[in-house]
C-alpha positions, 0 to 999 in steps of 0.5 A, a space after each residue: 287580182 290577176 287572171 292566171 287562167 284562160 277564160 276563153 275555152 274552145 267551143 267550136 273548131 271549124 275544120 272545114 271551110 266548104 260551107 262558107 269558103 269566104 268572109 268579108 273584111 270591111 267590104 273586101 272579100 277574103 278567102 277562108 283558110 282552114 284551121 279557124 278556131 272559135 272560142 267562147 268565154 266561160 259561162 260562169 264568167 259571163 254570168 257574173 259579168 252580166 255579159 251574154 257572149 264574148 267570142 274570140 275567133 282565130 283566123 289563119 291568114 297566111 295565104 290571104 295576108 296581102 289581101 288583108 293588108 290591102 283592105 286595111 291600108 284604106 282605113 289605117 294611117 297613111 304612114 302605117 307600116 302595113 307590111 310589118 303586120 303579124 297579127 291583127 285583133 279586130 274589136 267588134 260589136 258582132 254577136 253572131 259568129 256564124 256570120 262572116 261579114 266584119 263590118 267597119 261600122 261594127 269595129 270601133 277599135 283594133 290592135 296590131 302586132 307588127 314586126 319592128 326592128 328585129 322584135 315585135 311591137 303593139 299598136 292600139 287604134 280607134 276608129 274616127 269616122 271611116 279611119 283608124 287613129 293610133 292611140 300612142 300611149 298604148 303603143 309598146 314593144 313586146 318582149 313577151 305577149 299580151 295577157 288575155 286580161 289586157 286583150 279583153 281590156 283593149 276590146 272594151 276600151 272603146 265602149 262609150 259607157 261602163 255598160 259593156 255591150 252584152 255580146 261581142 267578138 274579137 277577130 284575130 287575123 294571124 298573118 304568120 304561119 306559126 306563133 311568134 317565137 319572141 311572144 312566148 314569154 311573159 306578157 308585157 303588163 305596161 299596156 294594161 297598166 296604162 289602161 287602168 289609169 286611163 279613166 276614159 278607156 278602163 271600162 274593161 276593168 269591170 270584167 276583172 276578178 270574176 273567174 277561176 275555180 277557187 274564186 267560185 268556191 269562195 263565192 258559194 257562201 251565198 249561192 244556195 249550196 251549189 244549186 247551180 244558180 246565182 253567181 256560180 252560173 251554169 257550172 256543173 262543177 260547183 261544189 256543195 257550199 263554201 265548206 268545200 274551199 280548200 286552203 292553198 298549201 302552207 308553203 305557198 303562204 310562206 314564200 313570195 310564190 316561187 312556184 305556179 303563182 310567182 311568174 306573174 307577180 301573184 296568185 289571185 285565187 289562192 288569196 281568196 281561198 286563203 282568206 277562209 283559213 286566215 279569218 278568225 272564225 274560219 269562215 269566208 269574211 266577205 260577200 262578193 255579191 254585195 261588193 259587186 253591187 256596191 261597185 256597180 251602184 255606187 262607185 261606178 257612178 262617180 269619177 272618184 269611185 272609178 279611179 279607186 276601183 282601177 287602183 285596186 285592180 292595178 294592185 291585183 296585178 302585183 299582189 304580195 302573197 306573204 301571210 302579212 300581206 294576205 292578212 292586210 287584204 282580208 282586213 281591207 275587205 272587212 273595212 270596205 264592207 264596213 264602209 258599205 254598211 255605213 253608206 247604206 245607213 241613215 246616219 249622215 254624220 257617221 265617220 266613214 274614213 275612221 282610224 281603223 280605215 286609216 291604219 289598214 290602208 296605210 299598211 296596204 299602201 306601204 305594201 305596194 309603194 316604191 314598186 318600180 312600176 310607174 302606174 302602181 307607184 302613182 296610184 299609191 302616192 295618190 291614195 296616200 295623199 287622199 288618205 291623209 286629206 280625207 281621214 275623218 270624213 263623214 258619210 255626207 262629206 264623202 258623198 259630196 266629195 264623190 259628187 264634186 269629182 263628177 263636176 270636176 270631170 265635166 
């Protein structure tokens, strides 16, 4: 389900540099220019993702551009187009934005947006010892920008395990005086799509689907009536219980979203709230807390589970918002909850992938197949093949299948 909101909100605006007029970049001293902005992730987002802090620091670097290029030239590939650099995003393990020593050993990866052939281009690089190497599958021309989702995915791509570091910082060195005009359009989703399908680098997917006001309203069914505890985090805007959920306007359900949600292919929060309206008894038909626990304690243990969670996140970028599609999403969640209960039970011979599962996910696959997006089409083809092969599996057989996926990986 797509993030159409900015999860990083400004908490500090440094208008003066008198207290700390310089910083270091990989051991090189840099002048601190005015206009630095520090953003911190929404507290509710941090609570649900079990992160302590996630910062994004924007550093104007027009005057010091030559010094930055010189410093980076020592750690980038010898043939990298240093003079083309427009913005550098350093993905660091720094957890304190009052310190301005950007250390090489605390910077596992970076993205560079550069001017190229009259347009703009993105490169993602990972550090190997004291040098950075381009990871070519994430190099891409940019007709639009990069979504905040995908920047976060890139930030966590180099994490050594699914247990994301609790406090980290992205430093954005902005070497041009103004926003790049050609990056003001729709983000290039191909970078994030490739990340989802990369089982070594899709750790950041654990931060998806966990933000937006409507989402938290839906989650309140198990939050103790807006007490400010649990999954609602420290938000002061939590309404008193899930009865406060307001369904989206009817015309938003009758169209493929020509309004606020269409620009990027779907409206994640609207479908969550619409679930209450569409369910037979008028209540929210799923419990997010249980689903996240199932994801973290079961699916993430297995290579196959990680693959399927990545597929679902990928589908979320291209959600269909027609009433029939929304009904199928609700049915799919109910089926998944049923599977969760079976896996928690003691009957090893219970059929997990039953006729209901097959029917719901046949529709799910059909709704998203032949999209023209190569990663999504590949995911749906894989799901269709697995569905055909694995229908009728029992609990014991399913767990064995998941365990075998780990052995195949090793």
